[in-house]
All heavy atoms as TSV, in Angstrom:
chain	resi	resn	atom	element	x	y	z
A	1	MET	N	N	0.814	-1.188	0.000
A	1	MET	CA	C	0.000	0.000	0.000
A	1	MET	C	C	0.865	1.263	0.000
A	1	MET	O	O	0.582	2.206	-0.697
A	1	MET	CB	C	-0.928	-0.029	1.213
A	1	MET	CG	C	-1.941	1.072	1.174
A	1	MET	SD	S	-2.906	0.940	-0.313
A	1	MET	CE	C	-4.451	1.464	0.245
A	2	ASP	N	N	1.933	1.261	0.812
A	2	ASP	CA	C	2.819	2.419	0.852
A	2	ASP	C	C	3.495	2.647	-0.499
A	2	ASP	O	O	3.736	3.783	-0.895
A	2	ASP	CB	C	3.883	2.258	1.931
A	2	ASP	CG	C	3.304	2.381	3.327
A	2	ASP	OD1	O	2.262	3.048	3.469
A	2	ASP	OD2	O	3.887	1.823	4.259
A	3	PHE	N	N	3.810	1.552	-1.205
A	3	PHE	CA	C	4.459	1.691	-2.498
A	3	PHE	C	C	3.537	2.373	-3.493
A	3	PHE	O	O	3.956	3.252	-4.243
A	3	PHE	CB	C	4.901	0.322	-3.026
A	3	PHE	CG	C	5.590	0.403	-4.348
A	3	PHE	CD1	C	6.874	0.902	-4.438
A	3	PHE	CD2	C	4.953	-0.007	-5.502
A	3	PHE	CE1	C	7.521	0.993	-5.645
A	3	PHE	CE2	C	5.593	0.078	-6.729
A	3	PHE	CZ	C	6.880	0.572	-6.792
A	4	LEU	N	N	2.269	2.016	-3.502
A	4	LEU	CA	C	1.314	2.661	-4.406
A	4	LEU	C	C	1.141	4.129	-4.060
A	4	LEU	O	O	1.008	4.976	-4.944
A	4	LEU	CB	C	-0.026	1.930	-4.358
A	4	LEU	CG	C	0.002	0.485	-4.852
A	4	LEU	CD1	C	-1.367	-0.153	-4.675
A	4	LEU	CD2	C	0.446	0.422	-6.289
A	5	ARG	N	N	1.164	4.432	-2.785
A	5	ARG	CA	C	1.089	5.831	-2.351
A	5	ARG	C	C	2.321	6.605	-2.830
A	5	ARG	O	O	2.224	7.752	-3.253
A	5	ARG	CB	C	0.975	5.900	-0.833
A	5	ARG	CG	C	0.687	7.285	-0.325
A	5	ARG	CD	C	0.499	7.335	1.178
A	5	ARG	NE	N	-0.506	6.363	1.590
A	5	ARG	CZ	C	-0.438	5.657	2.697
A	5	ARG	NH1	N	0.588	5.788	3.515
A	5	ARG	NH2	N	-1.397	4.807	3.022
A	6	ALA	N	N	3.481	5.967	-2.792
A	6	ALA	CA	C	4.709	6.603	-3.265
A	6	ALA	C	C	4.618	6.912	-4.753
A	6	ALA	O	O	5.018	7.989	-5.200
A	6	ALA	CB	C	5.912	5.710	-2.976
A	7	VAL	N	N	4.089	5.974	-5.536
A	7	VAL	CA	C	3.938	6.206	-6.977
A	7	VAL	C	C	3.001	7.387	-7.219
A	7	VAL	O	O	3.272	8.246	-8.068
A	7	VAL	CB	C	3.421	4.937	-7.696
A	7	VAL	CG1	C	3.097	5.228	-9.147
A	7	VAL	CG2	C	4.443	3.817	-7.601
A	8	ARG	N	N	1.921	7.477	-6.472
A	8	ARG	CA	C	0.994	8.615	-6.630
A	8	ARG	C	C	1.675	9.936	-6.301
A	8	ARG	O	O	1.487	10.930	-7.003
A	8	ARG	CB	C	-0.236	8.425	-5.752
A	8	ARG	CG	C	-1.244	7.468	-6.329
A	8	ARG	CD	C	-2.593	7.596	-5.657
A	8	ARG	NE	N	-2.513	7.470	-4.209
A	8	ARG	CZ	C	-2.743	6.361	-3.525
A	8	ARG	NH1	N	-3.061	5.257	-4.168
A	8	ARG	NH2	N	-2.658	6.354	-2.210
A	9	HIS	N	N	2.493	9.956	-5.258
A	9	HIS	CA	C	3.199	11.185	-4.881
A	9	HIS	C	C	4.227	11.558	-5.938
A	9	HIS	O	O	4.394	12.736	-6.260
A	9	HIS	CB	C	3.890	11.028	-3.530
A	9	HIS	CG	C	2.960	11.158	-2.371
A	9	HIS	ND1	N	2.324	12.326	-2.058
A	9	HIS	CD2	C	2.559	10.259	-1.453
A	9	HIS	CE1	C	1.574	12.154	-0.993
A	9	HIS	NE2	N	1.689	10.884	-0.613
A	10	ILE	N	N	4.922	10.571	-6.471
A	10	ILE	CA	C	5.961	10.837	-7.462
A	10	ILE	C	C	5.346	11.399	-8.747
A	10	ILE	O	O	5.967	12.218	-9.420
A	10	ILE	CB	C	6.785	9.564	-7.729
A	10	ILE	CG1	C	7.703	9.316	-6.531
A	10	ILE	CG2	C	7.575	9.660	-9.004
A	10	ILE	CD1	C	8.504	8.059	-6.612
A	11	ARG	N	N	4.154	10.999	-9.077
A	11	ARG	CA	C	3.511	11.518	-10.290
A	11	ARG	C	C	3.286	13.023	-10.224
A	11	ARG	O	O	3.122	13.668	-11.248
A	11	ARG	CB	C	2.188	10.805	-10.536
A	11	ARG	CG	C	2.412	9.409	-11.037
A	11	ARG	CD	C	1.163	8.771	-11.497
A	11	ARG	NE	N	1.511	7.433	-11.988
A	11	ARG	CZ	C	0.652	6.510	-12.250
A	11	ARG	NH1	N	-0.630	6.752	-12.106
A	11	ARG	NH2	N	1.040	5.334	-12.675
A	12	LYS	N	N	3.285	13.603	-9.032
A	12	LYS	CA	C	3.119	15.042	-8.865
A	12	LYS	C	C	4.414	15.805	-9.130
A	12	LYS	O	O	4.392	17.005	-9.309
A	12	LYS	CB	C	2.638	15.360	-7.447
A	12	LYS	CG	C	1.292	14.757	-7.115
A	12	LYS	CD	C	0.939	15.012	-5.669
A	12	LYS	CE	C	-0.322	14.272	-5.279
A	12	LYS	NZ	N	-0.619	14.439	-3.840
A	13	ALA	N	N	5.540	15.097	-9.158
A	13	ALA	CA	C	6.845	15.721	-9.357
A	13	ALA	C	C	7.324	15.515	-10.789
A	13	ALA	O	O	6.833	14.649	-11.502
A	13	ALA	CB	C	7.862	15.115	-8.393
A	14	LYS	N	N	8.293	16.323	-11.191
A	14	LYS	CA	C	8.891	16.162	-12.510
A	14	LYS	C	C	10.180	15.357	-12.432
A	14	LYS	O	O	10.496	14.594	-13.334
A	14	LYS	CB	C	9.190	17.527	-13.120
A	14	LYS	CG	C	7.955	18.299	-13.482
A	14	LYS	CD	C	8.302	19.602	-14.138
A	14	LYS	CE	C	7.035	20.375	-14.471
A	14	LYS	NZ	N	7.331	21.646	-15.098
A	15	VAL	N	N	10.940	15.549	-11.351
A	15	VAL	CA	C	12.229	14.893	-11.182
A	15	VAL	C	C	12.355	14.408	-9.745
A	15	VAL	O	O	11.967	15.107	-8.818
A	15	VAL	CB	C	13.393	15.870	-11.488
A	15	VAL	CG1	C	14.736	15.216	-11.225
A	15	VAL	CG2	C	13.322	16.376	-12.898
A	16	ILE	N	N	12.922	13.228	-9.583
A	16	ILE	CA	C	13.230	12.690	-8.266
A	16	ILE	C	C	14.747	12.751	-8.109
A	16	ILE	O	O	15.481	12.237	-8.948
A	16	ILE	CB	C	12.750	11.230	-8.116
A	16	ILE	CG1	C	11.268	11.120	-8.456
A	16	ILE	CG2	C	13.055	10.699	-6.731
A	16	ILE	CD1	C	10.361	11.994	-7.644
A	17	VAL	N	N	15.223	13.391	-7.039
A	17	VAL	CA	C	16.655	13.566	-6.808
A	17	VAL	C	C	17.063	12.750	-5.582
A	17	VAL	O	O	16.479	12.895	-4.513
A	17	VAL	CB	C	17.010	15.047	-6.580
A	17	VAL	CG1	C	18.491	15.206	-6.303
A	17	VAL	CG2	C	16.584	15.885	-7.768
A	18	VAL	N	N	18.073	11.902	-5.770
A	18	VAL	CA	C	18.679	11.175	-4.658
A	18	VAL	C	C	20.047	11.804	-4.451
A	18	VAL	O	O	20.937	11.643	-5.282
A	18	VAL	CB	C	18.806	9.662	-4.966
A	18	VAL	CG1	C	19.478	8.945	-3.811
A	18	VAL	CG2	C	17.441	9.062	-5.268
A	19	PRO	N	N	20.236	12.551	-3.351
A	19	PRO	CA	C	21.492	13.280	-3.156
A	19	PRO	C	C	22.663	12.350	-2.872
A	19	PRO	O	O	22.491	11.254	-2.358
A	19	PRO	CB	C	21.199	14.169	-1.943
A	19	PRO	CG	C	20.148	13.434	-1.195
A	19	PRO	CD	C	19.322	12.715	-2.229
A	20	GLY	N	N	23.840	12.810	-3.208
A	20	GLY	CA	C	25.052	12.016	-2.998
A	20	GLY	C	C	25.617	12.194	-1.606
A	20	GLY	O	O	26.715	12.708	-1.427
A	21	THR	N	N	24.871	11.787	-0.624
A	21	THR	CA	C	25.299	11.940	0.769
A	21	THR	C	C	25.777	10.623	1.349
A	21	THR	O	O	25.779	10.446	2.557
A	21	THR	CB	C	24.139	12.461	1.623
A	21	THR	OG1	O	23.035	11.551	1.507
A	21	THR	CG2	C	23.687	13.836	1.166
A	22	GLY	N	N	26.166	9.699	0.500
A	22	GLY	CA	C	26.589	8.385	0.969
A	22	GLY	C	C	25.423	7.429	1.137
A	22	GLY	O	O	25.577	6.350	1.700
A	23	ILE	N	N	24.264	7.829	0.632
A	23	ILE	CA	C	23.061	7.009	0.802
A	23	ILE	C	C	23.197	5.664	0.094
A	23	ILE	O	O	22.574	4.688	0.501
A	23	ILE	CB	C	21.825	7.783	0.315
A	23	ILE	CG1	C	20.553	7.134	0.831
A	23	ILE	CG2	C	21.790	7.891	-1.184
A	23	ILE	CD1	C	19.321	7.967	0.625
A	24	LEU	N	N	24.024	5.592	-0.931
A	24	LEU	CA	C	24.188	4.342	-1.665
A	24	LEU	C	C	25.399	3.537	-1.201
A	24	LEU	O	O	25.689	2.486	-1.753
A	24	LEU	CB	C	24.293	4.623	-3.169
A	24	LEU	CG	C	23.073	5.297	-3.784
A	24	LEU	CD1	C	23.322	5.604	-5.253
A	24	LEU	CD2	C	21.836	4.441	-3.625
A	25	ASP	N	N	26.122	4.039	-0.197
A	25	ASP	CA	C	27.268	3.315	0.342
A	25	ASP	C	C	26.805	2.175	1.240
A	25	ASP	O	O	25.713	2.203	1.790
A	25	ASP	CB	C	28.171	4.252	1.143
A	25	ASP	CG	C	28.890	5.245	0.260
A	25	ASP	OD1	O	29.010	4.974	-0.946
A	25	ASP	OD2	O	29.332	6.279	0.777
A	26	TYR	N	N	27.663	1.220	1.396
A	26	TYR	CA	C	27.354	0.084	2.260
A	26	TYR	C	C	28.094	0.266	3.581
A	26	TYR	O	O	29.314	0.234	3.621
A	26	TYR	CB	C	27.772	-1.224	1.597
A	26	TYR	CG	C	27.616	-2.405	2.521
A	26	TYR	CD1	C	26.357	-2.896	2.808
A	26	TYR	CD2	C	28.713	-2.987	3.124
A	26	TYR	CE1	C	26.187	-3.962	3.672
A	26	TYR	CE2	C	28.560	-4.047	3.986
A	26	TYR	CZ	C	27.297	-4.537	4.258
A	26	TYR	OH	O	27.134	-5.583	5.118
A	27	PHE	N	N	27.354	0.482	4.631
A	27	PHE	CA	C	27.946	0.621	5.959
A	27	PHE	C	C	27.344	-0.399	6.917
A	27	PHE	O	O	27.053	-0.101	8.065
A	27	PHE	CB	C	27.726	2.037	6.501
A	27	PHE	CG	C	28.458	3.086	5.728
A	27	PHE	CD1	C	27.769	4.050	5.019
A	27	PHE	CD2	C	29.846	3.095	5.684
A	27	PHE	CE1	C	28.451	5.022	4.306
A	27	PHE	CE2	C	30.530	4.058	4.963
A	27	PHE	CZ	C	29.835	5.027	4.274
A	28	GLY	N	N	27.140	-1.604	6.433
A	28	GLY	CA	C	26.627	-2.662	7.283
A	28	GLY	C	C	25.112	-2.669	7.393
A	28	GLY	O	O	24.562	-3.353	8.244
A	29	ASP	N	N	24.429	-1.905	6.545
A	29	ASP	CA	C	22.969	-1.908	6.566
A	29	ASP	C	C	22.464	-3.231	6.018
A	29	ASP	O	O	23.088	-3.844	5.156
A	29	ASP	CB	C	22.431	-0.748	5.726
A	29	ASP	CG	C	20.970	-0.450	5.997
A	29	ASP	OD1	O	20.431	-0.973	6.994
A	29	ASP	OD2	O	20.370	0.308	5.218
A	30	ARG	N	N	21.344	-3.671	6.500
A	30	ARG	CA	C	20.771	-4.929	6.023
A	30	ARG	C	C	20.216	-4.753	4.606
A	30	ARG	O	O	19.877	-3.629	4.210
A	30	ARG	CB	C	19.704	-5.422	6.986
A	30	ARG	CG	C	18.542	-4.496	7.143
A	30	ARG	CD	C	17.723	-4.853	8.387
A	30	ARG	NE	N	16.421	-4.258	8.413
A	30	ARG	CZ	C	16.132	-2.968	8.367
A	30	ARG	NH1	N	17.079	-2.082	8.233
A	30	ARG	NH2	N	14.902	-2.532	8.433
A	31	PRO	N	N	20.124	-5.816	3.820
A	31	PRO	CA	C	19.689	-5.716	2.424
A	31	PRO	C	C	18.293	-5.093	2.254
A	31	PRO	O	O	18.038	-4.424	1.261
A	31	PRO	CB	C	19.695	-7.156	1.935
A	31	PRO	CG	C	20.651	-7.862	2.822
A	31	PRO	CD	C	20.545	-7.168	4.160
A	32	LEU	N	N	17.404	-5.325	3.176
A	32	LEU	CA	C	16.058	-4.761	3.047
A	32	LEU	C	C	15.927	-3.440	3.786
A	32	LEU	O	O	14.824	-2.974	4.045
A	32	LEU	CB	C	15.006	-5.758	3.550
A	32	LEU	CG	C	14.896	-7.026	2.706
A	32	LEU	CD1	C	13.865	-7.969	3.292
A	32	LEU	CD2	C	14.567	-6.698	1.269
A	33	GLY	N	N	17.049	-2.810	4.079
A	33	GLY	CA	C	17.050	-1.505	4.730
A	33	GLY	C	C	17.071	-0.395	3.690
A	33	GLY	O	O	16.288	-0.381	2.737
A	34	MET	N	N	18.006	0.523	3.848
A	34	MET	CA	C	18.088	1.693	2.967
A	34	MET	C	C	18.299	1.324	1.493
A	34	MET	O	O	17.671	1.933	0.622
A	34	MET	CB	C	19.186	2.633	3.448
A	34	MET	CG	C	19.277	3.910	2.637
A	34	MET	SD	S	17.764	4.898	2.608
A	34	MET	CE	C	17.764	5.524	4.267
A	35	PRO	N	N	19.153	0.335	1.142
A	35	PRO	CA	C	19.297	0.008	-0.283
A	35	PRO	C	C	17.965	-0.393	-0.933
A	35	PRO	O	O	17.678	0.002	-2.057
A	35	PRO	CB	C	20.285	-1.169	-0.291
A	35	PRO	CG	C	21.054	-1.024	0.963
A	35	PRO	CD	C	20.092	-0.445	1.962
A	36	PHE	N	N	17.153	-1.144	-0.221
A	36	PHE	CA	C	15.862	-1.555	-0.766
A	36	PHE	C	C	14.901	-0.375	-0.855
A	36	PHE	O	O	14.128	-0.262	-1.811
A	36	PHE	CB	C	15.266	-2.678	0.081
A	36	PHE	CG	C	14.019	-3.281	-0.514
A	36	PHE	CD1	C	14.064	-3.889	-1.750
A	36	PHE	CD2	C	12.816	-3.233	0.161
A	36	PHE	CE1	C	12.920	-4.447	-2.312
A	36	PHE	CE2	C	11.670	-3.784	-0.387
A	36	PHE	CZ	C	11.727	-4.387	-1.624
A	37	ASP	N	N	14.952	0.543	0.116
A	37	ASP	CA	C	14.117	1.744	0.058
A	37	ASP	C	C	14.462	2.600	-1.159
A	37	ASP	O	O	13.577	3.094	-1.857
A	37	ASP	CB	C	14.267	2.577	1.335
A	37	ASP	CG	C	13.642	1.913	2.537
A	37	ASP	OD1	O	12.735	1.072	2.350
A	37	ASP	OD2	O	14.054	2.236	3.671
A	38	VAL	N	N	15.755	2.766	-1.423
A	38	VAL	CA	C	16.180	3.535	-2.597
A	38	VAL	C	C	15.718	2.831	-3.870
A	38	VAL	O	O	15.237	3.479	-4.811
A	38	VAL	CB	C	17.712	3.740	-2.599
A	38	VAL	CG1	C	18.180	4.359	-3.903
A	38	VAL	CG2	C	18.129	4.602	-1.422
A	39	PHE	N	N	15.839	1.508	-3.906
A	39	PHE	CA	C	15.363	0.748	-5.068
A	39	PHE	C	C	13.870	0.970	-5.288
A	39	PHE	O	O	13.426	1.171	-6.424
A	39	PHE	CB	C	15.646	-0.740	-4.885
A	39	PHE	CG	C	14.971	-1.598	-5.912
A	39	PHE	CD1	C	15.450	-1.651	-7.207
A	39	PHE	CD2	C	13.840	-2.334	-5.588
A	39	PHE	CE1	C	14.812	-2.431	-8.168
A	39	PHE	CE2	C	13.199	-3.116	-6.536
A	39	PHE	CZ	C	13.690	-3.162	-7.838
A	40	LYS	N	N	13.077	0.961	-4.213
A	40	LYS	CA	C	11.625	1.157	-4.353
A	40	LYS	C	C	11.312	2.544	-4.900
A	40	LYS	O	O	10.423	2.691	-5.748
A	40	LYS	CB	C	10.926	0.945	-3.013
A	40	LYS	CG	C	10.891	-0.507	-2.583
A	40	LYS	CD	C	10.036	-0.721	-1.368
A	40	LYS	CE	C	10.634	-0.091	-0.141
A	40	LYS	NZ	N	9.898	-0.404	1.104
A	41	TRP	N	N	12.032	3.577	-4.437
A	41	TRP	CA	C	11.795	4.924	-4.962
A	41	TRP	C	C	12.182	5.006	-6.437
A	41	TRP	O	O	11.496	5.653	-7.228
A	41	TRP	CB	C	12.559	5.961	-4.149
A	41	TRP	CG	C	11.883	6.283	-2.867
A	41	TRP	CD1	C	12.260	5.887	-1.619
A	41	TRP	CD2	C	10.679	7.034	-2.696
A	41	TRP	NE1	N	11.373	6.353	-0.691
A	41	TRP	CE2	C	10.391	7.071	-1.323
A	41	TRP	CE3	C	9.821	7.693	-3.568
A	41	TRP	CZ2	C	9.285	7.735	-0.811
A	41	TRP	CZ3	C	8.720	8.354	-3.054
A	41	TRP	CH2	C	8.466	8.371	-1.701
A	42	CYS	N	N	13.286	4.341	-6.805
A	42	CYS	CA	C	13.697	4.322	-8.220
A	42	CYS	C	C	12.659	3.597	-9.070
A	42	CYS	O	O	12.318	4.054	-10.166
A	42	CYS	CB	C	15.062	3.659	-8.365
A	42	CYS	SG	S	16.413	4.575	-7.627
A	43	LEU	N	N	12.154	2.488	-8.585
A	43	LEU	CA	C	11.129	1.741	-9.307
A	43	LEU	C	C	9.843	2.561	-9.419
A	43	LEU	O	O	9.217	2.602	-10.484
A	43	LEU	CB	C	10.855	0.412	-8.607
A	43	LEU	CG	C	9.806	-0.487	-9.262
A	43	LEU	CD1	C	10.232	-0.869	-10.675
A	43	LEU	CD2	C	9.569	-1.726	-8.408
A	44	ALA	N	N	9.470	3.239	-8.354
A	44	ALA	CA	C	8.270	4.085	-8.391
A	44	ALA	C	C	8.434	5.210	-9.407
A	44	ALA	O	O	7.500	5.527	-10.146
A	44	ALA	CB	C	7.976	4.649	-7.001
A	45	ALA	N	N	9.616	5.803	-9.472
A	45	ALA	CA	C	9.879	6.858	-10.456
A	45	ALA	C	C	9.775	6.304	-11.870
A	45	ALA	O	O	9.214	6.950	-12.765
A	45	ALA	CB	C	11.258	7.472	-10.226
A	46	HIS	N	N	10.286	5.110	-12.077
A	46	HIS	CA	C	10.206	4.480	-13.399
A	46	HIS	C	C	8.748	4.199	-13.779
A	46	HIS	O	O	8.331	4.487	-14.906
A	46	HIS	CB	C	11.015	3.188	-13.409
A	46	HIS	CG	C	10.930	2.431	-14.686
A	46	HIS	ND1	N	11.576	2.840	-15.837
A	46	HIS	CD2	C	10.264	1.301	-15.003
A	46	HIS	CE1	C	11.298	1.989	-16.813
A	46	HIS	NE2	N	10.510	1.041	-16.320
A	47	LEU	N	N	7.980	3.657	-12.854
A	47	LEU	CA	C	6.578	3.345	-13.136
A	47	LEU	C	C	5.747	4.598	-13.370
A	47	LEU	O	O	4.795	4.579	-14.144
A	47	LEU	CB	C	5.978	2.524	-11.992
A	47	LEU	CG	C	6.545	1.123	-11.826
A	47	LEU	CD1	C	5.975	0.470	-10.580
A	47	LEU	CD2	C	6.268	0.278	-13.051
A	48	ALA	N	N	6.120	5.689	-12.703
A	48	ALA	CA	C	5.405	6.952	-12.879
A	48	ALA	C	C	5.942	7.747	-14.070
A	48	ALA	O	O	5.476	8.848	-14.347
A	48	ALA	CB	C	5.514	7.794	-11.610
A	49	GLU	N	N	6.950	7.186	-14.745
A	49	GLU	CA	C	7.565	7.818	-15.912
A	49	GLU	C	C	8.121	9.196	-15.575
A	49	GLU	O	O	7.914	10.174	-16.286
A	49	GLU	CB	C	6.582	7.896	-17.085
A	49	GLU	CG	C	6.127	6.536	-17.551
A	49	GLU	CD	C	5.121	6.607	-18.690
A	49	GLU	OE1	O	4.619	7.702	-18.983
A	49	GLU	OE2	O	4.849	5.554	-19.276
A	50	ARG	N	N	8.867	9.252	-14.471
A	50	ARG	CA	C	9.495	10.481	-14.024
A	50	ARG	C	C	11.003	10.337	-14.105
A	50	ARG	O	O	11.554	9.246	-13.997
A	50	ARG	CB	C	9.101	10.832	-12.593
A	50	ARG	CG	C	7.624	11.095	-12.405
A	50	ARG	CD	C	7.215	12.293	-13.255
A	50	ARG	NE	N	5.815	12.629	-13.061
A	50	ARG	CZ	C	4.900	12.573	-14.017
A	50	ARG	NH1	N	5.225	12.168	-15.217
A	50	ARG	NH2	N	3.663	12.932	-13.780
A	51	ALA	N	N	11.670	11.468	-14.280
A	51	ALA	CA	C	13.138	11.473	-14.342
A	51	ALA	C	C	13.703	11.198	-12.957
A	51	ALA	O	O	13.129	11.597	-11.940
A	51	ALA	CB	C	13.630	12.820	-14.848
A	52	LEU	N	N	14.844	10.527	-12.929
A	52	LEU	CA	C	15.511	10.190	-11.686
A	52	LEU	C	C	16.943	10.667	-11.776
A	52	LEU	O	O	17.657	10.344	-12.725
A	52	LEU	CB	C	15.461	8.676	-11.454
A	52	LEU	CG	C	16.154	8.161	-10.211
A	52	LEU	CD1	C	15.404	8.611	-8.969
A	52	LEU	CD2	C	16.254	6.651	-10.254
A	53	LEU	N	N	17.379	11.452	-10.806
A	53	LEU	CA	C	18.748	11.973	-10.782
A	53	LEU	C	C	19.446	11.404	-9.552
A	53	LEU	O	O	19.058	11.712	-8.420
A	53	LEU	CB	C	18.729	13.490	-10.727
A	53	LEU	CG	C	20.097	14.167	-10.595
A	53	LEU	CD1	C	20.943	13.877	-11.815
A	53	LEU	CD2	C	19.921	15.662	-10.409
A	54	LEU	N	N	20.449	10.567	-9.788
A	54	LEU	CA	C	21.267	10.017	-8.702
A	54	LEU	C	C	22.571	10.763	-8.684
A	54	LEU	O	O	23.340	10.714	-9.639
A	54	LEU	CB	C	21.525	8.518	-8.913
A	54	LEU	CG	C	20.319	7.595	-8.842
A	54	LEU	CD1	C	20.713	6.185	-9.230
A	54	LEU	CD2	C	19.723	7.614	-7.466
A	55	SER	N	N	22.831	11.473	-7.613
A	55	SER	CA	C	24.052	12.250	-7.483
A	55	SER	C	C	25.060	11.461	-6.669
A	55	SER	O	O	24.731	10.952	-5.599
A	55	SER	CB	C	23.724	13.578	-6.802
A	55	SER	OG	O	24.892	14.295	-6.566
A	56	VAL	N	N	26.271	11.360	-7.175
A	56	VAL	CA	C	27.314	10.630	-6.433
A	56	VAL	C	C	28.440	11.538	-6.070
A	56	VAL	O	O	28.741	12.499	-6.642
A	56	VAL	CB	C	27.865	9.433	-7.225
A	56	VAL	CG1	C	27.052	8.213	-6.976
A	56	VAL	CG2	C	27.964	9.718	-8.696
């Protein structure tokens, strides 16, 4: 349900920005933690046909 809500919210935006603050680094986080959350936002952006900017 939360994922569908995320897709609806993303459709209101033109671009989704993931800042390069080390969010994609591995610091011992579990696989279904932050990496999976970022994947879900990327997938939601793709399904909503919105641009995605990953800054490193």
